C-alpha positions in Angstrom: 12.8 -17.6 23.5 15.0 -15.9 20.9 13.5 -14.7 17.7 15.6 -13.4 14.7 14.4 -12.2 11.3 16.7 -11.6 8.4 16.3 -8.3 6.4 13.0 -8.6 4.4 10.6 -6.8 2.1 7.0 -6.4 3.0 4.2 -5.5 0.5 0.7 -4.7 1.8 -2.3 -4.0 -0.5 -5.5 -3.0 1.3 -7.7 -4.6 -1.4 -6.0 -7.9 -0.9 -6.2 -7.7 2.9 -9.9 -6.9 2.7 -10.5 -9.8 0.3 -8.7 -12.3 2.6 -10.6 -11.0 5.6 -13.9 -11.5 3.7 -12.8 -14.9 2.6 -12.0 -16.0 6.2 -15.5 -14.9 7.3 -16.9 -17.5 5.0 -15.0 -20.3 6.8 -15.0 -19.1 10.5 -18.4 -19.0 12.1 -19.6 -15.9 14.0 -18.5 -16.1 17.7 -22.0 -15.1 18.8 -23.5 -18.0 16.9 -20.8 -20.4 18.1 -21.2 -19.6 21.8 -24.1 -21.3 23.6 -25.7 -20.0 26.9 -24.2 -21.5 30.0 -26.5 -24.0 31.8 -27.4 -23.1 35.5 -25.5 -25.0 38.1 -27.0 -28.1 39.7 -28.8 -27.4 43.0 -29.5 -23.7 42.2 -32.6 -22.2 40.7 -32.6 -20.9 37.2 -31.3 -17.4 37.1 -30.0 -17.4 40.7 -26.3 -18.1 39.8 -24.3 -15.0 39.0 -23.4 -14.7 35.3 -20.1 -12.9 34.7 -19.4 -11.0 31.5 -17.2 -12.7 28.9 -14.5 -10.1 29.3 -14.2 -10.7 33.1 -14.0 -14.5 32.5 -11.2 -13.9 29.9 -9.3 -11.6 32.3 -9.6 -14.2 35.1 -8.2 -16.9 32.9 -5.3 -14.7 31.8 -4.4 -14.0 35.5 -4.8 -17.6 36.5 -2.6 -18.8 33.6 0.0 -16.1 33.0 2.8 -16.0 30.4 6.0 -17.2 32.1 9.3 -16.9 30.3 12.8 -16.8 31.7 13.9 -14.6 28.8 12.4 -13.2 25.6 14.7 -11.7 23.0 13.7 -10.3 19.6 16.7 -9.3 17.6 16.9 -6.1 15.6 14.6 -6.1 12.5 15.3 -4.3 9.2 12.4 -4.0 6.7 11.6 -2.4 3.4 7.8 -1.8 3.5 5.6 -0.9 0.5 2.0 0.0 1.3 -1.0 0.7 -0.9 -4.1 2.0 0.8 -7.3 3.6 -0.6 -8.7 5.7 2.2 -10.3 9.1 1.5 -7.4 9.4 -1.0 -5.1 6.9 -2.5 -2.0 6.7 -0.3 1.0 4.6 -1.1 4.5 4.3 0.2 7.4 2.9 -1.9 10.1 0.8 -0.1 10.1 2.6 3.2 13.1 1.5 5.3 12.1 0.6 8.8 14.6 -0.4 11.5 13.6 -1.7 14.9 15.9 -2.1 17.8 16.4 -5.1 20.1 13.5 -6.1 22.3 14.6 -8.0 25.4 12.7 -8.8 28.6 13.2 -11.3 31.4 12.2 -12.9 33.6 8.6 -12.6 32.5 5.4 -13.3 34.5 2.6 -11.3 32.8 -0.6 -11.7 30.8 -0.6 -12.1 27.0 -2.4 -8.8 26.6 0.3 -6.9 28.5 3.0 -8.6 26.5 1.3 -7.7 23.2 0.9 -4.1 24.4 4.6 -3.9 25.3 5.6 -5.2 21.8 3.2 -2.8 20.1 4.6 0.2 22.0 8.2 -0.9 21.2 7.6 -1.2 17.5 5.3 1.8 17.2 8.0 4.0 18.8 10.5 2.5 16.2 8.1 3.5 13.4 7.7 7.0 14.7 11.5 7.5 14.8 11.4 6.7 11.0 8.5 8.9 10.3 10.7 11.1 8.1 11.5 8.2 5.8 7.8 7.2 5.7 6.7 10.7 4.5 9.6 10.8 2.1 8.6 7.5 0.6 5.0 8.6 -0.2 4.3 8.2 -3.9 2.1 11.3 -4.0 5.3 13.2 -3.3 7.3 11.3 -5.9 9.1 9.0 -3.4 12.0 11.4 -2.8 13.5 9.2 -0.1 13.6 6.2 -2.6 15.2 8.5 -5.2 17.9 9.7 -2.8 18.6 6.2 -1.6 18.9 4.9 -5.2 21.2 7.8 -6.2 23.3 7.1 -3.0 23.7 3.5 -4.0 24.8 4.5 -7.5 27.4 7.0 -6.2 28.7 4.4 -3.7 29.2 1.9 -6.5 30.8 4.5 -8.7 33.6 5.0 -6.3 33.7 1.6 -4.5 34.0 -0.7 -7.5 37.0 1.1 -9.1 38.7 1.2 -5.7 38.2 -2.5 -5.2 39.6 -3.2 -8.7 42.6 -1.0 -8.1 43.7 -3.2 -5.3 43.8 -6.2 -7.7 45.5 -4.8 -10.7 45.1 -2.6 -13.8 42.6 -4.9 -15.6 40.4 -5.2 -12.5 40.5 -1.4 -12.2 39.3 -0.8 -15.7 36.5 -3.4 -15.1 35.6 -1.7 -11.9 35.4 1.7 -13.6 33.1 0.2 -16.2 30.9 -1.6 -13.7 30.8 1.4 -11.4 29.7 3.7 -14.2 27.1 1.2 -15.3 25.7 0.9 -11.8 25.7 4.7 -11.4 23.7 5.3 -14.6 21.4 2.4 -13.8 20.5 3.6 -10.3 20.0 7.2 -11.3 17.8 6.3 -14.3 15.8 3.7 -12.4 15.3 5.9 -9.4 14.2 8.9 -11.5 11.9 6.7 -13.6 10.4 5.1 -10.5 9.8 8.4 -8.8 8.0 9.9 -11.9 6.0 6.8 -12.4 4.9 6.5 -8.8 3.9 10.2 -8.7 1.9 9.9 -11.9 0.2 6.7 -10.7 -0.8 8.2 -7.4 -2.0 11.4 -9.0 -4.1 9.4 -11.6 -5.7 7.3 -8.9 -6.6 10.3 -6.7 -8.0 12.3 -9.7 -10.2 9.3 -10.6 -11.5 9.2 -7.1 -12.1 12.9 -7.0 -14.1 12.8 -10.2 -17.0 11.4 -8.1 -17.9 9.0 -11.0 -18.0 5.5 -9.6 -18.3 3.9 -13.0 -15.3 5.7 -14.3 -13.2 4.9 -11.2 -14.1 1.2 -11.3 -13.2 1.0 -15.0 -9.9 2.7 -14.5 -9.0 0.3 -11.6 -9.7 -2.7 -13.8 -7.6 -1.4 -16.6 -4.7 -0.7 -14.2 -4.4 -4.4 -13.5 -3.2 -4.9 -17.1 0.4 -3.8 -17.0 2.1 -3.0 -20.3 4.7 -5.4 -21.7 6.8 -2.8 -23.6 7.2 0.9 -24.1 5.0 0.8 -27.2 2.3 -1.1 -25.3 2.5 1.4 -22.4 2.2 4.4 -24.7 -0.8 2.8 -26.5 -2.6 2.0 -23.3 -1.8 5.5 -21.9 -3.1 7.3 -25.0 -6.3 5.2 -25.1 -7.0 5.9 -21.5 -6.3 9.6 -22.0 -8.8 9.6 -24.9 -11.4 7.8 -22.9 -10.9 10.2 -19.9 -11.4 13.2 -22.2 -14.5 11.7 -23.7 -15.8 10.8 -20.2 -15.2 14.4 -19.1 -17.3 15.8 -21.9 -20.0 13.2 -21.7 -20.2 13.4 -17.9 -21.8 16.9 -18.0 -24.9 15.3 -19.6 -24.5 11.8 -18.2 -24.3 12.5 -14.5 -27.5 14.7 -14.3 -29.3 12.0 -16.4 -28.2 9.2 -14.0 -29.4 11.1 -10.9 -32.7 12.0 -12.6 -33.2 8.3 -13.5 -32.5 7.1 -10.0 -34.9 9.6 -8.5 -37.5 8.7 -11.1 -37.2 5.0 -10.3 -37.5 5.7 -6.5 -40.5 8.0 -7.2 -39.0 10.9 -5.4 -40.5 14.3 -5.0 -40.0 17.2 -7.4 -37.6 18.8 -5.0 -35.5 15.6 -5.0 -35.5 15.6 -8.8 -34.1 19.1 -8.9 -31.5 18.4 -6.2 -30.4 15.3 -8.1 -30.0 17.2 -11.4 -28.1 20.0 -9.7 -25.8 17.4 -8.0 -25.3 15.6 -11.3 -24.3 18.9 -13.0 -21.8 19.6 -10.2 -20.3 16.1 -10.6 -20.0 16.6 -14.3 -18.2 19.9 -13.9 -15.8 18.4 -11.4 -15.2 15.5 -13.8 -14.3 18.1 -16.6 -11.2 19.1 -14.6 -10.3 15.8 -12.8 -10.7 13.3 -15.6 -8.3 14.9 -18.1 -5.7 15.4 -15.4 -6.1 11.8 -14.3 -5.9 10.6 -18.0 -2.7 12.6 -18.6 -1.1 11.2 -15.4 -2.2 7.7 -16.5 -0.4 8.3 -19.8 2.9 9.1 -18.0 2.3 6.2 -15.6 1.7 3.5 -18.3 4.6 4.8 -20.4 6.9 4.7 -17.3 5.8 1.1 -16.6 6.6 0.1 -20.1 10.0 1.8 -20.1 10.7 0.2 -16.7 9.9 -3.3 -18.1 12.4 -2.7 -21.0 15.1 -1.6 -18.5 14.4 -4.7 -16.3 14.7 -7.0 -19.3 17.9 -5.3 -20.5 19.4 -5.7 -17.0 18.5 -9.4 -17.1 20.0 -9.9 -20.5 23.2 -8.0 -19.5 23.7 -10.3 -16.4 22.9 -13.3 -18.5 25.7 -12.5 -21.0 
């Protein structure tokens, strides 16, 4: 078996993965409900036959029917991976380059579990070797690796295109200088804008999470799904969200203690729980005074950057069309 994958881009969003996982659970029945107890063998008393654990039975079946291949070859793989994951903090990686070397084994006579383990170790080692690029592509750091890569591509085009034109004549040289300069400016502006926008987006998401206000966090996440169509639209959305964040920071000092007091009142908690709830709400409100304005300001930069990036993308499309 020979497997080959062309250079590809992979985008992973944890919210989408969790949603698909939940959706599959509505169609696939639970394994415990699907499996029925085995009937005792004929000629033996009930309970006298030995009952083996499910893991032992699976291991026996894997040994009886091993994976046999004369040769397994997986060609080198080159990927650009973008990951968004909301763990304790919002962590995102922007176009991380991952390269995996050739995986070749043969002849094979093993179990499927051991083969999967060998594959996992091979690709995990390849990912560890690129750990520097992974860290450098984190949006919370401004994606410096992506910025360096974009600037490198611009510098390469700036010298390569005129040189290619020089070998074909004066007219092609002038055209190469023009195209090289355009590519150089485009890559630098796009890389810088993407870096600033990613940094602001990651900072805004983390500040909203650190505000400890679940309602504010949910509202901000819903608004982020509405990407601006232009620079003016992005500026308008950013200013409106900044204003709402400032109002939420001021109102949170009173709103958070009142919410905790109302919850404790509905659950008929003791007087000590009422006092702890009010103190906890005051603490959340004070934290929100600092985190919400910072998140709103970062959201303003993020939305403006998205609107500016949309304008640049449309300009590039129009330029190529002409």
